[in-house]
Structure formats: structure tokens, C-alpha cells
C-alpha positions in Angstrom: 21.4 1.7 -3.1 25.1 2.5 -3.1 27.0 -0.7 -3.6 30.4 0.7 -2.9 29.6 2.0 0.5 28.6 -1.4 1.8 31.6 -3.3 0.5 35.3 -3.6 1.5 37.4 -3.9 -1.6 41.1 -3.9 -0.6 43.4 -5.9 -2.9 46.1 -8.0 -1.1 49.4 -7.9 -3.0 48.4 -8.4 -6.7 45.6 -10.9 -6.2 43.3 -9.5 -8.9 41.2 -12.6 -8.7 40.3 -11.8 -5.1 39.4 -8.3 -6.0 37.2 -9.5 -8.9 35.4 -11.9 -6.5 34.9 -9.0 -4.0 33.5 -6.8 -6.7 31.1 -9.5 -7.9 30.0 -10.2 -4.3 29.3 -6.6 -3.6 27.0 -6.2 -6.6 25.2 -9.5 -5.9 23.0 -7.7 -3.3 20.9 -4.6 -3.9 19.0 -2.7 -1.3 16.7 0.3 -1.4 19.4 2.7 -0.4 17.2 4.4 2.2 14.2 3.4 4.3 11.9 5.8 6.1 9.9 5.1 9.3 8.0 7.0 11.9 8.8 7.1 15.6 6.8 4.3 17.3 5.9 2.7 14.0 7.6 0.1 11.9 9.7 -0.1 8.7 10.3 -2.9 6.3 13.5 -3.2 4.1 13.8 -5.5 1.2 17.2 -6.5 -0.4 17.4 -8.4 -3.6 20.2 -11.0 -4.1 21.5 -12.8 -7.2 20.9 -16.4 -8.2 23.0 -19.1 -6.5 22.8 -17.6 -3.0 19.4 -19.0 -2.0 20.7 -21.6 0.5 23.2 -19.3 2.2 22.3 -17.5 5.5 21.2 -13.9 5.1 22.1 -11.2 7.6 21.1 -7.7 8.7 23.4 -5.7 10.9 24.3 -2.2 12.0 27.3 -1.0 10.0 30.5 0.1 11.6 32.7 1.6 8.9 32.4 -1.2 6.3 31.7 -4.1 8.7 29.1 -5.0 11.2 28.8 -4.4 14.9 29.4 -7.9 16.3 26.6 -7.7 18.8 24.1 -6.3 16.3 24.0 -9.1 13.7 20.6 -10.7 12.8 20.9 -13.8 10.6 18.7 -16.5 9.0 19.7 -20.1 9.1 19.6 -20.5 5.3 15.9 -21.4 5.2 12.8 -19.4 4.5 11.7 -19.5 8.1 11.3 -16.1 9.7 13.8 -15.3 12.5 12.9 -12.8 15.2 15.0 -11.0 17.8 13.0 -8.6 19.9 11.9 -5.8 17.6 13.7 -7.1 14.6 12.6 -9.9 12.2 14.2 -11.2 9.1 13.0 -13.7 6.5 14.3 -15.0 3.2 12.2 -15.7 0.0 14.2 -18.1 -2.1 11.8 -17.9 -5.0 12.0 -14.2 -5.4 15.5 -14.0 -3.9 14.5 -11.2 -1.5 15.6 -10.6 2.1 12.9 -8.8 4.1 13.8 -7.1 7.4 11.2 -5.5 9.6 11.9 -3.2 12.6 9.0 -2.6 15.0 8.4 0.1 17.6 10.9 2.4 16.1 13.0 4.7 18.3 15.2 7.6 17.3 18.2 5.4 18.2 17.3 3.0 15.4 18.3 5.6 12.8 21.6 4.9 11.1 23.3 2.8 8.4 22.8 -0.9 8.2 24.0 -3.8 6.0 21.9 -6.5 4.4 23.6 -9.4 2.7 24.6 -13.0 2.2 26.8 -14.7 4.8 29.5 -16.9 3.3 32.5 -18.4 5.2 35.8 -17.9 3.5 34.4 -15.7 0.8 33.5 -12.0 0.5 30.0 -11.4 1.8 27.7 -9.9 -0.8 26.0 -6.9 0.9 24.6 -3.5 0.5 24.1 -0.5 2.7 20.7 0.8 3.8 20.2 4.1 5.6 17.3 4.0 8.0 15.7 7.4 8.7 13.3 7.8 11.6 10.9 10.8 11.5 9.2 12.0 14.7 5.4 12.1 14.8 4.2 15.5 13.7 3.1 17.8 16.5 0.1 18.9 14.4 -1.0 15.3 14.1 -0.6 14.7 17.8 -2.7 17.9 18.5 -5.3 16.8 16.1 -5.5 13.3 17.6 -5.8 14.7 21.1 -8.5 17.1 20.0 -10.6 14.4 18.3 -10.3 12.1 21.4 -11.3 15.0 23.7 -14.2 16.0 21.4 -15.5 12.4 21.3 -15.2 12.1 25.1 -17.2 15.3 25.5 -19.9 14.7 22.9 -20.6 11.0 23.4 -22.5 11.4 26.7 -24.5 14.3 25.2 -25.6 12.0 22.4 -26.3 9.0 24.5 -28.2 10.6 27.4 -31.0 12.1 25.2 -31.4 8.7 23.5 -32.1 7.1 26.8 -34.9 9.6 27.4 -36.3 9.9 23.8 -36.7 6.2 23.1 -38.8 5.4 26.2 -40.9 8.5 25.7 -41.5 7.7 22.1 -42.6 4.1 23.0 -45.0 5.5 25.6 -46.5 7.8 23.0 -46.9 5.0 20.5 -48.6 2.8 23.2 -50.9 5.7 24.1 -51.9 6.3 20.5 -52.7 2.6 20.0 -54.7 2.5 23.2 -56.8 5.5 22.2 -57.4 4.1 18.8 -58.7 0.8 20.3 -61.0 2.7 22.7 -62.3 4.9 19.9 -63.2 1.9 17.8 -65.0 0.3 20.7 -67.2 3.3 21.5 -69.1 3.5 18.2 -69.9 -0.1 18.4 -71.4 0.3 21.9 -73.5 3.3 20.8 -75.2 1.4 17.9 -78.7 0.5 19.1 -79.8 -3.2 19.1 -82.5 -2.9 16.5 -83.2 -6.6 16.7 -84.1 -6.2 20.4 -86.4 -3.2 19.6 -88.4 -5.2 17.0 -89.2 -7.7 19.6 
């Protein structure tokens, strides 16, 4: 990702120490740069942060110039517990030092530039920019899906109805064959003369 786009690095007077801290903070978080999702689907973004920031709250927000929109900030409480706000969830893995943000049920309005980072009071917030790109569902895919559903709807009854007729007919034929076989075996026995009776 582009570290400079997500950070505000303006020196005040000649405070080079503050500038150095800002630079270090900016580079402490690295995002993927861009993330792609499909309309109606979901997208997950992972941002890696440096050692020493595990216990700090982590945030995800929509970027306005170099800062966040105040009403679009999603933040953890410093723990690994997942936090959810509507279609957005954020969780922090302290072992891997990874922030994972998931956006569900994507709309075209979700496209834009966001910031993921570490929230620190009184210090520069390490952060990086992530551009979320939303792609509409392909019209060809929609047409193919509709065609398959329509085809299944049309063919399913044609497959099931003959089965309801064939299975009982087949069973009747099997029963008839068994009955004829039994009758055929009985008749030769009845036609054999009782030789013992004739000898008497």
C-alpha cells in the first residue's frame, strides 16, 4: 500500500523529533493498497502492524483528505474480540499483529478510500490507505444464472412425472412375473399322476 497517502506529516516549527515520530508511525501499519469486491458480496481487508501496538485500539474509517470522517470510524477496544457495526466488522489478532476488516452486502457507495490503523491518544496514529473497488455483477453471469434457473424449473416436472408413472408400472410388471412363475411351477406338479394310487 502507499504509506504516504494515509499519513499527515506536517512539521511544526523545527520539531524534527515530531516529524520523525510521525514518519515511524505511518510506516508501522501496512495495508494491501487495494481490495476488490463484487456488488452484493463481501470483501475482507487485512492490515499488518508493528510490534508494540498489540494492546492499542485498532480502527477502520473512510478517509477524508488525510483524516477520517468522524461518523464513519469503526474501532476495536484493544482486545481481540470482534466488533460489528451493521455490515462492517473488525477484529485484531495480537499474535499475528493483523487487523481484519470485513464489509458485507457491498453496495456501489462502499467504493472509496479507507484508513486502517492504530489509535493512540496524544501521538500520531500509525495508519495506511486502502482503496476499496466494487465491481458490478457481470450481465452475462446474471443471464446465465436466470437461464439455468428457468431450465431447471421447466425440466424438473418433466423428469419427475414419468418417474411417478414408470416406478408403479415396473413394480406391477415384477409382481405379475412373480405370480406367473409361481403358477407355472404349480401346474406341472398337479399334472404328475399319483402312481402310488394306481398301484393300489
